[in-house]
N, C-alpha and C positions, 0 to 999 in steps of 0.2 A: 260455322258447324250447321248442319241439317236440323231441323226443329223437331226433333224426337224426343219423347217424353216418358217419364216413369209415373206419371200420375196415376194414383190408384193402386200402383203395383205394392207388393210387400216384400221388403228385403230383410233377410236375416244376416246380420253382419257379426262375425265374431271379433273380439278385440276391438270394439267400436267406441270404448270410452275415451280414446284420446288418438292422436296422430292421424295416420292414414285411413284406418278404419271410420273415425269419426268424420274425416273430411268426405269419404264417399257417402256416408248417411247424410250429410248435410247438402250434398249436391243432389241427393234424390230427393230430400225433403224441400228444396226449392221448386221442384215439380209437383208438390203434393203427394209424395209417396208415405207409405206407412214403413216404419224403420225399427226392426228389432234389434236392440243393443244387447248382444249376448257377450258379457265380458266379466271378469272376475272382480274388479275394483268396486266395491260398494262403498267404502270410506275413503276419506282423503289420504292420499299416499304422502309421506313426509316431503319427498323430492320431486314427485311428478304430479302434475295438475290433472284433474278430471276423475270423474267417477262415472257409472252407468247412469245416476241420477241427473248430475250436471249434463251430461251428454243429451239425455232426454229432453232437458229443459232446452238445450239449443235446437234440437231436432224440431220441437213444437214451435219455438220462435221463428224458425226459417219457413215454417209453412207446411211441414210434414206432421204425421201422428207417430209418436213414439212409444215403444213398449221396452221398459228397461228390466232385463231379467239376469240375475247373477248366475254365471256359467263359468265352470271350469272345463274345457273342452276334453280333458282327460276323464271326465266322470260321465259314464254313460247314462246314468239316471238323471243327472242334471241337463244334459243335452236333450233327452227325452222329455223332460219337463218344460224345458225352454221352447222346444218346437210345438209341443201340445200348447202352450200358452200363446204362442204367436198365431197358431190356426184358430184357436178359440176367440182370439182378440179380433183378428182381421178376416177370418173366414178361409185362409189359405195362404200359400207361400208361391212366390213368383221367382225370386232370387235368392241364392245363398252366395256370400262373399266370405270365403275362407281366409281371414286376414291375421287372426291369432297368431303369434309366432314366439319362440323362444331362441335366443342367440347367445352364443359364446364362442368368440373367435380365438380359440386357443388350440395349441398343437396336440398332437397325440399323446405325449407324456404329461401334458398339462391340463388335461380334461378329466375331471373326476368321473367316474362312471354314473354318479347321481346326475350329473350335468348332460352327460351323453343321454341317458334315459329321459331326463325332462325335454330336451330338444326332440328327440323323436317321439315321445308321448303328446307333445303339444303339435308339432309341425306335421308329421307323417300320420301318426295314428290319430290325431285331433281331427285333421282334415278327412280322414276316411270315414271317422265316426260322424261327423257333421253331415258328410254327404249322405251315408247311409240313412240317417233319420229324417233328413230333409225330403229325400227322393220321392216316397210316396205321394207327397203333396205337391212337389214340383211337377210331377207327371200329370197333374190335373191342369196346369197353368197353359195358357195359349202361347206363351213366350218365355219358356223357363231357362234360366241360365245359373251355371255354377261358375264362379270366378274365384281363382287362386291366386293369392299374392305370391307367386312362385317365379323362379327365374327360367329364363330359357333352357331348354334341355340340352346340356352340353357335358362331355366327358374330357374336357381339357385339363391336364393335371394341375395346371397352375391355379384352378379354382379349388382344388381339392387339398392340395399339399399343406398350405399353411393353416387349415382348420377343416380336417377331415370329418369330424363329428358334425359339425354344423352344415357342412356342404352336403352329407348324406341325408340329413334330415330335412333340408329345403328341396333338394333333387327328388326327395321321396315324394313330396307335393307336386313336383313337375311330373313324376311317372303317373301318378293319379290323374293327371289331365290327359296323358297319352292313352291310358287305357279306358278311362271311363268315358272320354269323348267318342270312342269307337263303341264302347258298350251301350251307350244310350242314345247313339245317333238316331235310330228308328223311333225312339220315344219323343224326340223333339226337344231333348234337354242339352242345351249348348254347355261344354266344359272348356274353359280357356284359362289361360295364364297371363297375368299382367305383372310387369317389373319395371321399376323405375331406371331410366337410363342415368341418371345422375343420383347422388346421394340426395335424401329428402330431410328437410329440416323438421324434425319432431322432439319432442320434449326429452327423449332418450339421448338424441345427439346433443342437445343443450346440456345435458348433465354430465355426460362423459367426455365431450370434445367441443366446449361452447366456441372455441376460436375458428371451428370449421363451418359454423352455422351460415356464415356469410357465402360460402361456396356451394351451398346447397339449392335445391329449389324447393319451393313449398309444396305441400302436400296437394294442394289444388290441382296440380298437373295430374297426379295419379287419379284423384277424383274425377276430373273432365274426361280423362281416357277412360276410366271405368264406365262412366255415364255412356260414353260412345258406344263401348262393346254391349253393355247391357240392354240398350235400345235397339240393337240390330236384330235381324230375325235369327231365331235360335236354330233353324233348320239349315240355315246357310253359313252361319259363323261359328264353327266349333272345332276343337283340336288345335286351337292356334296359341302360340306363345308370343304374346306382344310386349313391346317396351311402350312405355307410355307416349313418348315423343313421336313415335312412328304411328301409333295409333290417331294422334291429332293431325299428323301431316296427312293421313288418309282422309280425315275429315275436312282438309283444306286450311288448316292453321299454319301459318308460316311465321308468325311473331310469337316468340316464347319469353319476351322480357318481363311480362307481368308476373312470372314465375320464379324470377331470381331478385337477388339484391340489387338495387339500382346502381351500386357502384363497381359491380361484378359483370365481366364480360362472359359470354357463353364458354369461350375457350379456358376460362379459369376455373369452371365448375368441376366439382370432383365427381370422377364416375363412380357408380356403384358397383358392388361386387357382382361378378358373373357376366359382366358386359364388357 
């Protein structure tokens, strides 16, 4: 992979207390980046490991500079405060990663409206809100990126029928990519989407389907793909819907064995939704 770096860059990552968000932060920290951990978990969860504070400790230990800020992306005042804290601490923003997400793989009749509202408030509205508040600062960066953890933009019925509410909320994030990439192209702010080709082994998977963990890739593959995107020229790489494996193949990676369980073959890996 080309020797491009995030050294000295400041990343604002939502939902970064664990999972994919934290993995992206740790990869950036290895370069010496500043990482703002904008997430809700301030005290240990009874079933899921990780808080904004433990993630900050890991970022610092990995070589980065961390700022832990308690943020509910549904709350405009909290997002504004977090962005202001980031700019005050690090002098600006270069990258926004919209990773925070809510999920409920339920059918139309089985989805309570409160759950429908939560998914849309976190996924689509939260994404829009974070971009809106970060943009004035991103526009001052020499290589500004917004990266959504959102699926390829597809209207295939098979990705909607089993869980219409969730699919609407995630595709809402993808539509933000489509529109914002065009809207801010002349400002030099890249807006792209990244999605895993296979299921990713996170604490949530371990909680709800531990038997499936061995058939998932590690979050490191998404983090490496994000790093590749975020170190590209923002004026030349925007409006794209990336799959993690495809990004790394573009970078010359051909061996993906380090991202999977040693006893599992590539063809046994579980595909992710929308792929």
